[in-house]
N, C-alpha and C positions, 0 to 999 in steps of 0.2 A: 374154758367153759365154751360149748358150743351148742346151739339149738336153732331149730326152725320154727317159725311162728307165721300165722296168717296176718297181713297188713291190717284187715278189719279188727281183728281182736286186739292187735298191739295198739292201734290208734284209739280205739274206744278206751282202753284202760289208762292210756298215757293222757288222754283229755280229763278224765276225771281226776287225775292226780295234779294237774295244772294249778288247781285253786290252793293246794297244800304247799307247793314248792315255793321255798323262800325265794322271791325275786331280787329284792336288794339286801345283801348279807355281806356280812364281813366273814362269814364261815363258807368258803367255797362249796363244800362237800353237800351244804343244804340246797343247794342249786341242781343238785344231781338226782336221778332217781336210782335206786338199788335194784338191781335185776338179779333174781336168783332162779337157777334151772335145777330142778329135781324132780325125779319120776318122769311124770309125763306133763308137768306143767311149769309155767313161766310165773313167778311170783314178783310184784313190782311194789316197791315201798317208797313213800315220799313223806317228808316231815319238814316243818320249820322250828321245831322244838316245842311248840305250843299245840300244835295239831298235827296228827299222822295220819296216813291211809295206806292200807296193805290191801292190795287185789292180786287176781290172779287169772291166767286164761291158759287155754290147752297149748301145749307145744311138744314137737318132737325132740327130746333130748339126746344128743350125742355124747356130750360129755358133760357131767353136774358141775356146778361151780357158781361164782357169784362175781359182781362188779358193778361199778356205778358209771352212768353218762349223764352229761347236761340235759336235763328233763326236756326244755323247750327247744334247745337244738335237735334233739332227738326227734320229738313230735313234728316238728316244721319240716324236718328231712322226709320222715317217714309218710306224711300226709301226701307228698309229691310223687310217692313211687307209684308204679302201677299196681292194680289190684291182683297180688300174688303172693306166694310165700316168701318170707324173708330170712335168710340165715345170718345168725350173728355169732361171731367167734372173737373171743377175747385173747389177747396176747399177752405175755408175761409182763409187758410194760404198761399194763392196763388200758391199752388202746382196743377199742372194739373195731372188728371188721364186718361190714354190713354187705350182704350179697343179694340182689334182688333182680332176676332175669340179667340184663346186660350191664346192671348199674354195680359199680364197686366203690364203695366208701370207707375211709376209716375216720373213727370219731375218738378225740383224746378223751380218756375216762380217768378216774381216780380209783385207788385202792378203797376197797370197801372196808378196812380196818378202822378208817375214821368216821365210818357213817354211823349215827346214833343207833342204838338198840331201842326197839319199840317195846313197851310191856306187853305182856301176854293178857288176852281176854280172861277176866275173871268169871266167877259162876254168874249165870243169868239172873237178875233180879225180876225182869218183866219182859213180855212180847208185846209190842205195841203195833198195831196197825200201821203200815208205812204211810198211806194217804192221809189218815187221820192225823198222824204227827206232822206231816208236812203242811196240812190245812191248818193246824194250829200255830205253827211257825209263820205262815203268811198273814195271819191275824194279829200278831203279837210283835213281831221283828222290826217293824217300822217304828215303834215305840221305844226301842232301845237307845240309850243316850249315846251320841257321838262324841262326848267330852271323855278323852282318855283319863283326865284325873278324877272322874267318878267311877272308880274301878268296879264296885259292885253292881253298877248300873249299865255295865258294856255287854251284857247279857240278859238271858231270861231266867226266871225261877222255874224249875220244872219239879212238880209235885207229883208222886205216884201212890195211889191207894189201891185197895183190893180190886174196885170195879170202876176207877176213874183216873184219867190224867189231867192235870191241870197246869197251865203254862201261863206266866205273868211277865209283863215288862213295863217299864216306866223310866221317864227320863226327867222326872221331878214335875214336869208340866201338864202330863198326860200319862194314863196308865190303860194298858190293855189286857183285859182278863178272860181267858177261855178255858172252860171245863167241859171235859167229853166223857160221857158215861160209855164205858167200854170195858170189856172183860181183857185184863192184861195177862193173867196167867201168872206165870212165874213159879207157882207152887206154893202153897201156905199164904201166911199173912204179909201182903206188901205195904211198905211204908218207906218211902224215899224222897229226898229233899236235895236239890242240887241245883248250881248256877251254871247255865249252859253258856259259853262264849257266843258273840254274835257271829263270828267267823265259821264256827262248827254248825250253826244253825243254817248257814248258807249253803255248806256242803253236804248237810243232811237232805236238803231240799234237792240238791242235784242228784244225790244216790237214789232219792225216792223216785224220780223220774223213770228210772229202769224198772220199778216195780209194777205190780198190777194191783187191783183192789183187795185181793186176798193175803198179798204179800205182808208179813210181818217183820220188825226189825227187834233182834235181840238186844235188850239193854243189860248194862253191867257197870259196875264202878267200884273203884278201890279208892286209897286214901287221898290219890291226887289225881286220878285221871276218871273219865267217862267213855265208855265203850258201846258204840253202836254198829251190830253186825247186821249187814245187809247181803245174806246168802254168802258168796265168795268174797265179800268186801268187808274191812273192818275199818271203822273210823274211830280213832282214838283223840280225845281232846283233854287238855288240862282243865280242872276245875277252876272257876272263878272262886275267889275266897273273900271273906267278909259278910257281914250283915246286910241282907236284902231288906229294904223297907217293909214295915207292916201294911200289907196292901190292904187288909180288911177293914183298916181304919178309913182308908181313902175311899172305898166303894160307898157311894150315897145310900143312905137309909130312908131319907125322908124327903125325895124328889116327887112332889105330889102332883105337880102339873107335867101332863104329857102332850107332845104334840107327834102326831103320825102323819108322814108324808111319802110320796114316791121318791125311792131312791135316785133313779135316772134323772129325775126333773132337778132335784136339790143339788145333785152333783153338777149338772150343766150350769145351772145357774151361779154356783159357787165359783166354778172354774172361771166363767165370764167376767164376775164381779171381781174376782180376785186379780184380774190384770191391772186394776187401777188401785190395788192395795200398796201400801208402803214396802218396799222391796225387802227390807231387814225384818220388820214386825210380822209382815203377812196379816195384818189385823183387818177384820171385817165386822160390821155391825149387823147383829141379827134381831130383828124386832119381831116378837110373838104377838099377834093379835088374834081374835077370833075368826077362824075359817082362813087364815093364811099366816105365811111368813115372809117377812119382808127382809132383804139382805142389801147393805149398802157399803161402799168403799169410797175412800178419796185419798188422793196424794196430790200435793202442790204441783209437783213436777209433771205429771202425767194426765190427772184428770179426775173424774168421778162416775161411779156406776151404781144403779139400783134395779134390783129385780124383785118380783114376788112369785112365791110359789104355794098353790093351794095345799091346806093342812088341816087335819082334824085337832083342833086345840079349843079348850073352852075355859083356860085359865085366865089369870088376870092379864093385862098387857104389860109386857117388859121388854127392854132392849139390853143385850149383852154383846159383849166384844169377844171374838174368838180368833185364834190363828186360823187362816183359810186353810193351810196346808195340813193341820192336825185334823180337821173335819173331812178333807178330801182323802187322807189315808185310809180312814175307817171306809168312807163310801166305796173306795175302789176295791176293799178287801173283802166285802160281803157279797154272797150271790143272790140274796133276798131282793125282792122287788121295793118292800117297804121297809121304812127305819123308823123307830120311835125316839123321840128326843126328851128326856126326862129333866126337869127343872124344879128349882126350889125359889131362888131368887136371883137378882143380878150379880151378888158377890159370892154365889156358891157355885160348885163345880157342876158341869152339865154331864149327863150321861147319854149315850147313844147305844142303842140295841137294835139288832134285826127285829124286825116285826113279823111273826107269823113264821118264825124260824123252826128248825128241828128241835124236838124236845130233847134228843139225847145229847144237845151241846147248848151249853148257856155262855154267851159272849157278850161281855160288857165293856164298854169304852168310856172312861172318865177323861174330861178335858176341863183344864182350869180357865176361869173367865180372864179376859184382859180389860186393863182400864185403857179407854180411848177418850 
């Protein structure tokens, strides 16, 4: 195999594959990227067996073929080359010869025979606006459980209907729910439900950065995999299996007391008070009174802190304990200036929502109270 490719194109595609390549592996081939040259394009494939990415870029192909090279080593080296075309030629021993200007380098590769085959993209189920999907991930991803033992909570639930996309994530202590009204096409009636792993959501966000406001991602699925096609780039992920919790039962129906406050004021106050919260529990006390909200924290080792924030609140006085980090995750994720805090009583879950947000998107964030 022999081909010539521009440094900029190669660096861009190799950079996208780094999040997929297995770094600590007992299977050496998974640390490599598969290069395939045919017609006038170079195809790059990376996988860790759970997640796979297939991308491509223009190339002048002198001799078609394929081979694999360590992905991190190749990217680190190519980044240091001058901005010029790079010629890559594979020998019979699977070593790759790279030529760029006056630089000559040989990199030890491995035969492509042992590189895993990725499944092909099935029929498209829906076409989702890229920026909308990335926005939904940003509003839910932080609520995914980090405990590997809770397998079904290590991703987000994706629900597709004819004119809406819904994403839900929970770790058992909080739940993020976002529903977006949008035309997802796909032809005919759409009804799809799948669990998307956390790592795949991170890669979708990276790939969406390359898209514009009008770009759409084509989505499909088979028995074991989910497919996200971003133009010439295809992301493939294994589905998470198992039963996701009944999230509709968690969403509060009777939070009759509502406090409305400015997001930036609340965020800054919580950030300061949280400096004196217990490091493990991150617990703070939030006191709701007419016209204002007071936030308290104290730790024997570090000290104590108190702040008050103006708020529109006319319900009964109450004091509730919350994890400060959980509140901050929500406040950092929304672009709106105001936030509403729905409450029932001290023992029930609180619900945060953006105030005065877009009607096309419904965003609800449920946080369980803490004993203090």
